[in-house]
mmCIF file as gemmi writes it, N, C-alpha and C atoms, coordinates in Angstrom:
data_model
loop_
_atom_site.group_PDB
_atom_site.id
_atom_site.type_symbol
_atom_site.label_atom_id
_atom_site.label_alt_id
_atom_site.label_comp_id
_atom_site.label_asym_id
_atom_site.label_entity_id
_atom_site.label_seq_id
_atom_site.pdbx_PDB_ins_code
_atom_site.Cartn_x
_atom_site.Cartn_y
_atom_site.Cartn_z
_atom_site.occupancy
_atom_site.B_iso_or_equiv
_atom_site.pdbx_formal_charge
_atom_site.auth_seq_id
_atom_site.auth_asym_id
_atom_site.pdbx_PDB_model_num
ATOM 1 N N . MET Axp A 1 ? 87.124 129.162 86.273 1 0 ? 1 A 1
ATOM 2 C CA . MET Axp A 1 ? 85.838 128.703 86.721 1 0 ? 1 A 1
ATOM 3 C C . MET Axp A 1 ? 85.281 129.727 87.694 1 0 ? 1 A 1
ATOM 4 N N . ARG Axp A 2 ? 84.063 130.084 87.459 1 0 ? 2 A 1
ATOM 5 C CA . ARG Axp A 2 ? 83.41 131.086 88.3 1 0 ? 2 A 1
ATOM 6 C C . ARG Axp A 2 ? 82.201 130.462 88.971 1 0 ? 2 A 1
ATOM 7 N N . ILE Axp A 3 ? 82.078 130.711 90.257 1 0 ? 3 A 1
ATOM 8 C CA . ILE Axp A 3 ? 80.924 130.165 90.975 1 0 ? 3 A 1
ATOM 9 C C . ILE Axp A 3 ? 79.64 130.792 90.457 1 0 ? 3 A 1
ATOM 10 N N . ALA Axp A 4 ? 79.726 132.006 89.913 1 0 ? 4 A 1
ATOM 11 C CA . ALA Axp A 4 ? 78.54 132.663 89.359 1 0 ? 4 A 1
ATOM 12 C C . ALA Axp A 4 ? 77.959 131.868 88.192 1 0 ? 4 A 1
ATOM 13 N N . ASP Axp A 5 ? 78.804 131.194 87.421 1 0 ? 5 A 1
ATOM 14 C CA . ASP Axp A 5 ? 78.307 130.368 86.315 1 0 ? 5 A 1
ATOM 15 C C . ASP Axp A 5 ? 77.407 129.25 86.834 1 0 ? 5 A 1
ATOM 16 N N . TYR Axp A 6 ? 77.794 128.641 87.939 1 0 ? 6 A 1
ATOM 17 C CA . TYR Axp A 6 ? 77.005 127.549 88.505 1 0 ? 6 A 1
ATOM 18 C C . TYR Axp A 6 ? 75.683 128.075 89.065 1 0 ? 6 A 1
ATOM 19 N N . ASP Axp A 7 ? 75.738 129.235 89.704 1 0 ? 7 A 1
ATOM 20 C CA . ASP Axp A 7 ? 74.512 129.847 90.22 1 0 ? 7 A 1
ATOM 21 C C . ASP Axp A 7 ? 73.57 130.225 89.082 1 0 ? 7 A 1
ATOM 22 N N . GLN Axp A 8 ? 74.132 130.792 88.015 1 0 ? 8 A 1
ATOM 23 C CA . GLN Axp A 8 ? 73.304 131.166 86.864 1 0 ? 8 A 1
ATOM 24 C C . GLN Axp A 8 ? 72.69 129.938 86.211 1 0 ? 8 A 1
ATOM 25 N N . ALA Axp A 9 ? 73.463 128.88 86.077 1 0 ? 9 A 1
ATOM 26 C CA . ALA Axp A 9 ? 72.945 127.654 85.461 1 0 ? 9 A 1
ATOM 27 C C . ALA Axp A 9 ? 71.791 127.091 86.286 1 0 ? 9 A 1
ATOM 28 N N . LEU Axp A 10 ? 71.945 127.081 87.589 1 0 ? 10 A 1
ATOM 29 C CA . LEU Axp A 10 ? 70.873 126.595 88.456 1 0 ? 10 A 1
ATOM 30 C C . LEU Axp A 10 ? 69.639 127.487 88.341 1 0 ? 10 A 1
ATOM 31 N N . PHE Axp A 11 ? 69.847 128.791 88.323 1 0 ? 11 A 1
ATOM 32 C CA . PHE Axp A 11 ? 68.744 129.749 88.212 1 0 ? 11 A 1
ATOM 33 C C . PHE Axp A 11 ? 67.984 129.564 86.898 1 0 ? 11 A 1
ATOM 34 N N . HIS Axp A 12 ? 68.712 129.496 85.788 1 0 ? 12 A 1
ATOM 35 C CA . HIS Axp A 12 ? 68.06 129.357 84.481 1 0 ? 12 A 1
ATOM 36 C C . HIS Axp A 12 ? 67.375 127.998 84.34 1 0 ? 12 A 1
ATOM 37 N N . THR Axp A 13 ? 67.962 126.967 84.919 1 0 ? 13 A 1
ATOM 38 C CA . THR Axp A 13 ? 67.341 125.644 84.873 1 0 ? 13 A 1
ATOM 39 C C . THR Axp A 13 ? 66.05 125.645 85.682 1 0 ? 13 A 1
ATOM 40 N N . HIS Axp A 14 ? 66.09 126.246 86.849 1 0 ? 14 A 1
ATOM 41 C CA . HIS Axp A 14 ? 64.903 126.313 87.709 1 0 ? 14 A 1
ATOM 42 C C . HIS Axp A 14 ? 63.763 127.071 87.027 1 0 ? 14 A 1
ATOM 43 N N . ARG Axp A 15 ? 64.103 128.135 86.307 1 0 ? 15 A 1
ATOM 44 C CA . ARG Axp A 15 ? 63.088 128.948 85.633 1 0 ? 15 A 1
ATOM 45 C C . ARG Axp A 15 ? 62.732 128.439 84.244 1 0 ? 15 A 1
ATOM 46 N N . SER Axp A 16 ? 63.351 127.358 83.812 1 0 ? 16 A 1
ATOM 47 C CA . SER Axp A 16 ? 63.157 126.812 82.455 1 0 ? 16 A 1
ATOM 48 C C . SER Axp A 16 ? 63.459 127.868 81.397 1 0 ? 16 A 1
ATOM 49 N N . ASP Axp A 17 ? 64.498 128.635 81.641 1 0 ? 17 A 1
ATOM 50 C CA . ASP Axp A 17 ? 64.931 129.694 80.723 1 0 ? 17 A 1
ATOM 51 C C . ASP Axp A 17 ? 66.032 129.121 79.834 1 0 ? 17 A 1
ATOM 52 N N . TRP Axp A 18 ? 65.617 128.341 78.837 1 0 ? 18 A 1
ATOM 53 C CA . TRP Axp A 18 ? 66.561 127.578 78.028 1 0 ? 18 A 1
ATOM 54 C C . TRP Axp A 18 ? 67.438 128.472 77.156 1 0 ? 18 A 1
ATOM 55 N N . ASP Axp A 19 ? 66.915 129.619 76.704 1 0 ? 19 A 1
ATOM 56 C CA . ASP Axp A 19 ? 67.73 130.519 75.879 1 0 ? 19 A 1
ATOM 57 C C . ASP Axp A 19 ? 68.927 131.049 76.672 1 0 ? 19 A 1
ATOM 58 N N . SER Axp A 20 ? 68.682 131.47 77.887 1 0 ? 20 A 1
ATOM 59 C CA . SER Axp A 20 ? 69.776 131.974 78.728 1 0 ? 20 A 1
ATOM 60 C C . SER Axp A 20 ? 70.741 130.859 79.113 1 0 ? 20 A 1
ATOM 61 N N . LEU Axp A 21 ? 70.208 129.656 79.298 1 0 ? 21 A 1
ATOM 62 C CA . LEU Axp A 21 ? 71.068 128.511 79.604 1 0 ? 21 A 1
ATOM 63 C C . LEU Axp A 21 ? 71.978 128.203 78.418 1 0 ? 21 A 1
ATOM 64 N N . LEU Axp A 22 ? 71.442 128.339 77.211 1 0 ? 22 A 1
ATOM 65 C CA . LEU Axp A 22 ? 72.24 128.132 76.001 1 0 ? 22 A 1
ATOM 66 C C . LEU Axp A 22 ? 73.351 129.178 75.888 1 0 ? 22 A 1
ATOM 67 N N . VAL Axp A 23 ? 73.032 130.427 76.19 1 0 ? 23 A 1
ATOM 68 C CA . VAL Axp A 23 ? 74.045 131.49 76.162 1 0 ? 23 A 1
ATOM 69 C C . VAL Axp A 23 ? 75.136 131.2 77.188 1 0 ? 23 A 1
ATOM 70 N N . LEU Axp A 24 ? 74.742 130.766 78.376 1 0 ? 24 A 1
ATOM 71 C CA . LEU Axp A 24 ? 75.722 130.414 79.412 1 0 ? 24 A 1
ATOM 72 C C . LEU Axp A 24 ? 76.596 129.256 78.955 1 0 ? 24 A 1
ATOM 73 N N . MET Axp A 25 ? 76 128.281 78.275 1 0 ? 25 A 1
ATOM 74 C CA . MET Axp A 25 ? 76.754 127.132 77.765 1 0 ? 25 A 1
ATOM 75 C C . MET Axp A 25 ? 77.885 127.596 76.844 1 0 ? 25 A 1
ATOM 76 N N . VAL Axp A 26 ? 77.609 128.591 76.019 1 0 ? 26 A 1
ATOM 77 C CA . VAL Axp A 26 ? 78.606 129.087 75.069 1 0 ? 26 A 1
ATOM 78 C C . VAL Axp A 26 ? 79.666 129.936 75.767 1 0 ? 26 A 1
ATOM 79 N N . ARG Axp A 27 ? 79.272 130.714 76.754 1 0 ? 27 A 1
ATOM 80 C CA . ARG Axp A 27 ? 80.184 131.686 77.369 1 0 ? 27 A 1
ATOM 81 C C . ARG Axp A 27 ? 81.046 131.146 78.502 1 0 ? 27 A 1
ATOM 82 N N . THR Axp A 28 ? 80.625 130.068 79.138 1 0 ? 28 A 1
ATOM 83 C CA . THR Axp A 28 ? 81.369 129.588 80.304 1 0 ? 28 A 1
ATOM 84 C C . THR Axp A 28 ? 82.729 129.021 79.895 1 0 ? 28 A 1
ATOM 85 N N . LYS Axp A 29 ? 83.674 129.136 80.8 1 0 ? 29 A 1
ATOM 86 C CA . LYS Axp A 29 ? 85.01 128.578 80.58 1 0 ? 29 A 1
ATOM 87 C C . LYS Axp A 29 ? 85.098 127.131 81.078 1 0 ? 29 A 1
ATOM 88 N N . ASP Axp A 30 ? 84.082 126.686 81.802 1 0 ? 30 A 1
ATOM 89 C CA . ASP Axp A 30 ? 84.045 125.328 82.344 1 0 ? 30 A 1
ATOM 90 C C . ASP Axp A 30 ? 83.495 124.385 81.271 1 0 ? 30 A 1
ATOM 91 N N . HIS Axp A 31 ? 84.376 123.59 80.684 1 0 ? 31 A 1
ATOM 92 C CA . HIS Axp A 31 ? 83.976 122.714 79.58 1 0 ? 31 A 1
ATOM 93 C C . HIS Axp A 31 ? 83.033 121.604 80.043 1 0 ? 31 A 1
ATOM 94 N N . PHE Axp A 32 ? 83.212 121.136 81.27 1 0 ? 32 A 1
ATOM 95 C CA . PHE Axp A 32 ? 82.31 120.102 81.788 1 0 ? 32 A 1
ATOM 96 C C . PHE Axp A 32 ? 80.891 120.659 81.945 1 0 ? 32 A 1
ATOM 97 N N . LEU Axp A 33 ? 80.786 121.868 82.468 1 0 ? 33 A 1
ATOM 98 C CA . LEU Axp A 33 ? 79.477 122.505 82.603 1 0 ? 33 A 1
ATOM 99 C C . LEU Axp A 33 ? 78.841 122.692 81.237 1 0 ? 33 A 1
ATOM 100 N N . SER Axp A 34 ? 79.631 123.136 80.288 1 0 ? 34 A 1
ATOM 101 C CA . SER Axp A 34 ? 79.132 123.336 78.932 1 0 ? 34 A 1
ATOM 102 C C . SER Axp A 34 ? 78.579 122.039 78.35 1 0 ? 34 A 1
ATOM 103 N N . LYS Axp A 35 ? 79.292 120.94 78.524 1 0 ? 35 A 1
ATOM 104 C CA . LYS Axp A 35 ? 78.845 119.64 78.005 1 0 ? 35 A 1
ATOM 105 C C . LYS Axp A 35 ? 77.584 119.157 78.716 1 0 ? 35 A 1
ATOM 106 N N . LYS Axp A 36 ? 77.522 119.337 80.033 1 0 ? 36 A 1
ATOM 107 C CA . LYS Axp A 36 ? 76.334 118.908 80.777 1 0 ? 36 A 1
ATOM 108 C C . LYS Axp A 36 ? 75.1 119.684 80.312 1 0 ? 36 A 1
ATOM 109 N N . ILE Axp A 37 ? 75.261 120.989 80.105 1 0 ? 37 A 1
ATOM 110 C CA . ILE Axp A 37 ? 74.149 121.803 79.601 1 0 ? 37 A 1
ATOM 111 C C . ILE Axp A 37 ? 73.767 121.351 78.202 1 0 ? 37 A 1
ATOM 112 N N . GLU Axp A 38 ? 74.767 121.124 77.35 1 0 ? 38 A 1
ATOM 113 C CA . GLU Axp A 38 ? 74.504 120.685 75.977 1 0 ? 38 A 1
ATOM 114 C C . GLU Axp A 38 ? 73.719 119.373 75.958 1 0 ? 38 A 1
ATOM 115 N N . HIS Axp A 39 ? 74.139 118.413 76.748 1 0 ? 39 A 1
ATOM 116 C CA . HIS Axp A 39 ? 73.457 117.115 76.781 1 0 ? 39 A 1
ATOM 117 C C . HIS Axp A 39 ? 72.024 117.248 77.29 1 0 ? 39 A 1
ATOM 118 N N . PHE Axp A 40 ? 71.837 118.083 78.31 1 0 ? 40 A 1
ATOM 119 C CA . PHE Axp A 40 ? 70.482 118.269 78.823 1 0 ? 40 A 1
ATOM 120 C C . PHE Axp A 40 ? 69.588 118.948 77.792 1 0 ? 40 A 1
ATOM 121 N N . LEU Axp A 41 ? 70.061 120.037 77.188 1 0 ? 41 A 1
ATOM 122 C CA . LEU Axp A 41 ? 69.233 120.751 76.213 1 0 ? 41 A 1
ATOM 123 C C . LEU Axp A 41 ? 68.918 119.882 75.006 1 0 ? 41 A 1
ATOM 124 N N . HIS Axp A 42 ? 69.874 119.076 74.581 1 0 ? 42 A 1
ATOM 125 C CA . HIS Axp A 42 ? 69.629 118.171 73.455 1 0 ? 42 A 1
ATOM 126 C C . HIS Axp A 42 ? 68.556 117.143 73.826 1 0 ? 42 A 1
ATOM 127 N N . ALA Axp A 43 ? 68.67 116.573 75.004 1 0 ? 43 A 1
ATOM 128 C CA . ALA Axp A 43 ? 67.668 115.593 75.444 1 0 ? 43 A 1
ATOM 129 C C . ALA Axp A 43 ? 66.299 116.249 75.586 1 0 ? 43 A 1
ATOM 130 N N . TYR Axp A 44 ? 66.27 117.445 76.148 1 0 ? 44 A 1
ATOM 131 C CA . TYR Axp A 44 ? 64.997 118.145 76.353 1 0 ? 44 A 1
ATOM 132 C C . TYR Axp A 44 ? 64.299 118.42 75.025 1 0 ? 44 A 1
ATOM 133 N N . ARG Axp A 45 ? 65.087 118.767 74.021 1 0 ? 45 A 1
ATOM 134 C CA . ARG Axp A 45 ? 64.508 119.143 72.726 1 0 ? 45 A 1
ATOM 135 C C . ARG Axp A 45 ? 64.163 117.939 71.853 1 0 ? 45 A 1
ATOM 136 N N . PHE Axp A 46 ? 64.994 116.91 71.865 1 0 ? 46 A 1
ATOM 137 C CA . PHE Axp A 46 ? 64.858 115.856 70.866 1 0 ? 46 A 1
ATOM 138 C C . PHE Axp A 46 ? 64.414 114.494 71.397 1 0 ? 46 A 1
ATOM 139 N N . GLU Axp A 47 ? 64.545 114.253 72.685 1 0 ? 47 A 1
ATOM 140 C CA . GLU Axp A 47 ? 64.194 112.93 73.214 1 0 ? 47 A 1
ATOM 141 C C . GLU Axp A 47 ? 62.695 112.825 73.467 1 0 ? 47 A 1
ATOM 142 N N . HIS Axp A 48 ? 62.144 111.677 73.152 1 0 ? 48 A 1
ATOM 143 C CA . HIS Axp A 48 ? 60.733 111.419 73.421 1 0 ? 48 A 1
ATOM 144 C C . HIS Axp A 48 ? 60.554 110.654 74.729 1 0 ? 48 A 1
ATOM 145 N N . ASP Axp A 49 ? 61.628 110.061 75.203 1 0 ? 49 A 1
ATOM 146 C CA . ASP Axp A 49 ? 61.592 109.302 76.451 1 0 ? 49 A 1
ATOM 147 C C . ASP Axp A 49 ? 61.909 110.245 77.62 1 0 ? 49 A 1
ATOM 148 N N . TYR Axp A 50 ? 60.928 110.466 78.476 1 0 ? 50 A 1
ATOM 149 C CA . TYR Axp A 50 ? 61.101 111.386 79.591 1 0 ? 50 A 1
ATOM 150 C C . TYR Axp A 50 ? 62.199 110.93 80.549 1 0 ? 50 A 1
ATOM 151 N N . GLN Axp A 51 ? 62.425 109.634 80.655 1 0 ? 51 A 1
ATOM 152 C CA . GLN Axp A 51 ? 63.461 109.122 81.561 1 0 ? 51 A 1
ATOM 153 C C . GLN Axp A 51 ? 64.849 109.625 81.153 1 0 ? 51 A 1
ATOM 154 N N . ILE Axp A 52 ? 65.09 109.738 79.86 1 0 ? 52 A 1
ATOM 155 C CA . ILE Axp A 52 ? 66.385 110.238 79.382 1 0 ? 52 A 1
ATOM 156 C C . ILE Axp A 52 ? 66.526 111.717 79.717 1 0 ? 52 A 1
ATOM 157 N N . VAL Axp A 53 ? 65.461 112.479 79.508 1 0 ? 53 A 1
ATOM 158 C CA . VAL Axp A 53 ? 65.484 113.908 79.844 1 0 ? 53 A 1
ATOM 159 C C . VAL Axp A 53 ? 65.731 114.077 81.338 1 0 ? 53 A 1
ATOM 160 N N . GLN Axp A 54 ? 65.031 113.303 82.139 1 0 ? 54 A 1
ATOM 161 C CA . GLN Axp A 54 ? 65.187 113.372 83.588 1 0 ? 54 A 1
ATOM 162 C C . GLN Axp A 54 ? 66.607 112.988 84.009 1 0 ? 54 A 1
ATOM 163 N N . SER Axp A 55 ? 67.152 111.983 83.384 1 0 ? 55 A 1
ATOM 164 C CA . SER Axp A 55 ? 68.513 111.55 83.698 1 0 ? 55 A 1
ATOM 165 C C . SER Axp A 55 ? 69.535 112.64 83.372 1 0 ? 55 A 1
ATOM 166 N N . GLN Axp A 56 ? 69.368 113.315 82.245 1 0 ? 56 A 1
ATOM 167 C CA . GLN Axp A 56 ? 70.286 114.399 81.866 1 0 ? 56 A 1
ATOM 168 C C . GLN Axp A 56 ? 70.124 115.604 82.793 1 0 ? 56 A 1
ATOM 169 N N . LEU Axp A 57 ? 68.89 115.885 83.196 1 0 ? 57 A 1
ATOM 170 C CA . LEU Axp A 57 ? 68.653 116.981 84.139 1 0 ? 57 A 1
ATOM 171 C C . LEU Axp A 57 ? 69.333 116.684 85.47 1 0 ? 57 A 1
ATOM 172 N N . TYR Axp A 58 ? 69.175 115.466 85.978 1 0 ? 58 A 1
ATOM 173 C CA . TYR Axp A 58 ? 69.805 115.104 87.247 1 0 ? 58 A 1
ATOM 174 C C . TYR Axp A 58 ? 71.328 115.12 87.138 1 0 ? 58 A 1
ATOM 175 N N . ALA Axp A 59 ? 71.861 114.731 85.991 1 0 ? 59 A 1
ATOM 176 C CA . ALA Axp A 59 ? 73.317 114.783 85.791 1 0 ? 59 A 1
ATOM 177 C C . ALA Axp A 59 ? 73.805 116.229 85.845 1 0 ? 59 A 1
ATOM 178 N N . LEU Axp A 60 ? 73.066 117.13 85.223 1 0 ? 60 A 1
ATOM 179 C CA . LEU Axp A 60 ? 73.419 118.555 85.258 1 0 ? 60 A 1
ATOM 180 C C . LEU Axp A 60 ? 73.341 119.083 86.688 1 0 ? 60 A 1
ATOM 181 N N . LEU Axp A 61 ? 72.272 118.776 87.391 1 0 ? 61 A 1
ATOM 182 C CA . LEU Axp A 61 ? 72.114 119.272 88.761 1 0 ? 61 A 1
ATOM 183 C C . LEU Axp A 61 ? 73.172 118.7 89.702 1 0 ? 61 A 1
ATOM 184 N N . ARG Axp A 62 ? 73.512 117.422 89.541 1 0 ? 62 A 1
ATOM 185 C CA . ARG Axp A 62 ? 74.578 116.825 90.366 1 0 ? 62 A 1
ATOM 186 C C . ARG Axp A 62 ? 75.908 117.521 90.1 1 0 ? 62 A 1
ATOM 187 N N . TYR Axp A 63 ? 76.192 117.811 88.822 1 0 ? 63 A 1
ATOM 188 C CA . TYR Axp A 63 ? 77.444 118.485 88.503 1 0 ? 63 A 1
ATOM 189 C C . TYR Axp A 63 ? 77.46 119.899 89.087 1 0 ? 63 A 1
ATOM 190 N N . LEU Axp A 64 ? 76.347 120.612 88.986 1 0 ? 64 A 1
ATOM 191 C CA . LEU Axp A 64 ? 76.284 121.964 89.544 1 0 ? 64 A 1
ATOM 192 C C . LEU Axp A 64 ? 76.552 121.941 91.044 1 0 ? 64 A 1
ATOM 193 N N . ASP Axp A 65 ? 75.962 120.991 91.734 1 0 ? 65 A 1
ATOM 194 C CA . ASP Axp A 65 ? 76.168 120.868 93.176 1 0 ? 65 A 1
ATOM 195 C C . ASP Axp A 65 ? 77.629 120.56 93.491 1 0 ? 65 A 1
ATOM 196 N N . HIS Axp A 66 ? 78.184 119.604 92.783 1 0 ? 66 A 1
ATOM 197 C CA . HIS Axp A 66 ? 79.577 119.205 92.997 1 0 ? 66 A 1
ATOM 198 C C . HIS Axp A 66 ? 80.535 120.362 92.696 1 0 ? 66 A 1
ATOM 199 N N . ALA Axp A 67 ? 80.364 121.004 91.552 1 0 ? 67 A 1
ATOM 200 C CA . ALA Axp A 67 ? 81.287 122.065 91.137 1 0 ? 67 A 1
ATOM 201 C C . ALA Axp A 67 ? 81.197 123.277 92.057 1 0 ? 67 A 1
ATOM 202 N N . ALA Axp A 68 ? 80.002 123.649 92.452 1 0 ? 68 A 1
ATOM 203 C CA . ALA Axp A 68 ? 79.852 124.795 93.352 1 0 ? 68 A 1
ATOM 204 C C . ALA Axp A 68 ? 80.498 124.502 94.703 1 0 ? 68 A 1
ATOM 205 N N . GLU Axp A 69 ? 80.338 123.284 95.189 1 0 ? 69 A 1
ATOM 206 C CA . GLU Axp A 69 ? 80.944 122.903 96.469 1 0 ? 69 A 1
ATOM 207 C C . GLU Axp A 69 ? 82.47 122.921 96.377 1 0 ? 69 A 1
ATOM 208 N N . LYS Axp A 70 ? 83.017 122.331 95.328 1 0 ? 70 A 1
ATOM 209 C CA . LYS Axp A 70 ? 84.474 122.272 95.179 1 0 ? 70 A 1
ATOM 210 C C . LYS Axp A 70 ? 85.061 123.657 94.947 1 0 ? 70 A 1
ATOM 211 N N . THR Axp A 71 ? 84.36 124.499 94.195 1 0 ? 71 A 1
ATOM 212 C CA . THR Axp A 71 ? 84.845 125.854 93.951 1 0 ? 71 A 1
ATOM 213 C C . THR Axp A 71 ? 84.843 126.651 95.247 1 0 ? 71 A 1
ATOM 214 N N . SER Axp A 72 ? 83.792 126.499 96.044 1 0 ? 72 A 1
ATOM 215 C CA . SER Axp A 72 ? 83.733 127.188 97.338 1 0 ? 72 A 1
ATOM 216 C C . SER Axp A 72 ? 84.86 126.728 98.251 1 0 ? 72 A 1
ATOM 217 N N . ASP Axp A 73 ? 85.109 125.419 98.281 1 0 ? 73 A 1
ATOM 218 C CA . ASP Axp A 73 ? 86.206 124.886 99.095 1 0 ? 73 A 1
ATOM 219 C C . ASP Axp A 73 ? 87.544 125.443 98.631 1 0 ? 73 A 1
ATOM 220 N N . TYR Axp A 74 ? 87.745 125.498 97.324 1 0 ? 74 A 1
ATOM 221 C CA . TYR Axp A 74 ? 88.995 126 96.767 1 0 ? 74 A 1
ATOM 222 C C . TYR Axp A 74 ? 89.179 127.473 97.111 1 0 ? 74 A 1
ATOM 223 N N . LEU Axp A 75 ? 88.128 128.258 96.954 1 0 ? 75 A 1
ATOM 224 C CA . LEU Axp A 75 ? 88.23 129.688 97.235 1 0 ? 75 A 1
ATOM 225 C C . LEU Axp A 75 ? 88.468 129.95 98.718 1 0 ? 75 A 1
ATOM 226 N N . SER Axp A 76 ? 87.916 129.119 99.582 1 0 ? 76 A 1
ATOM 227 C CA . SER Axp A 76 ? 88.124 129.323 101.019 1 0 ? 76 A 1
ATOM 228 C C . SER Axp A 76 ? 89.55 128.97 101.436 1 0 ? 76 A 1
ATOM 229 N N . GLU Axp A 77 ? 90.22 128.122 100.662 1 0 ? 77 A 1
ATOM 230 C CA . GLU Axp A 77 ? 91.597 127.743 100.985 1 0 ? 77 A 1
ATOM 231 C C . GLU Axp A 77 ? 92.62 128.767 100.499 1 0 ? 77 A 1
ATOM 232 N N . LEU Axp A 78 ? 92.229 129.631 99.587 1 0 ? 78 A 1
ATOM 233 C CA . LEU Axp A 78 ? 93.157 130.64 99.082 1 0 ? 78 A 1
ATOM 234 C C . LEU Axp A 78 ? 93.442 131.671 100.165 1 0 ? 78 A 1
ATOM 235 N N . PRO Axp A 79 ? 94.674 132.146 100.234 1 0 ? 79 A 1
ATOM 236 C CA . PRO Axp A 79 ? 94.961 133.198 101.21 1 0 ? 79 A 1
ATOM 237 C C . PRO Axp A 79 ? 94.244 134.478 100.792 1 0 ? 79 A 1
ATOM 238 N N . SER Axp A 80 ? 93.68 135.154 101.756 1 0 ? 80 A 1
ATOM 239 C CA . SER Axp A 80 ? 92.961 136.387 101.429 1 0 ? 80 A 1
ATOM 240 C C . SER Axp A 80 ? 93.959 137.492 101.123 1 0 ? 80 A 1
ATOM 241 N N . LEU Axp A 81 ? 93.494 138.515 100.449 1 0 ? 81 A 1
ATOM 242 C CA . LEU Axp A 81 ? 94.364 139.63 100.085 1 0 ? 81 A 1
ATOM 243 C C . LEU Axp A 81 ? 94.814 140.405 101.316 1 0 ? 81 A 1
ATOM 244 N N . ASN Axp A 82 ? 94.033 140.364 102.384 1 0 ? 82 A 1
ATOM 245 C CA . ASN Axp A 82 ? 94.402 141.07 103.608 1 0 ? 82 A 1
ATOM 246 C C . ASN Axp A 82 ? 95.608 140.433 104.294 1 0 ? 82 A 1
ATOM 247 N N . GLN Axp A 83 ? 95.81 139.141 104.092 1 0 ? 83 A 1
ATOM 248 C CA . GLN Axp A 83 ? 96.922 138.456 104.738 1 0 ? 83 A 1
ATOM 249 C C . GLN Axp A 83 ? 98.23 138.681 104.003 1 0 ? 83 A 1
ATOM 250 N N . LEU Axp A 84 ? 98.171 139.15 102.778 1 0 ? 84 A 1
ATOM 251 C CA . LEU Axp A 84 ? 99.4 139.352 102 1 0 ? 84 A 1
ATOM 252 C C . LEU Axp A 84 ? 100.105 140.598 102.36 1 0 ? 84 A 1
């Protein structure tokens, strides 16, 4: 899991750059992120009910926030290379 994936997903979502978001969905190693992107893009393309699209967008954004926070916490707990 790379924190850069979460930053890129947020960036592409903010810019409505769906093609790049799709590429990130395929390339990321984080399966949860991939599924959240897939569900959002599917809702955005095929749903007629805006509430469903909004719900999928918020689910993606909540996951990005959660994953970036947990990844940052995990990386800060790792011993640095200077201490080895």
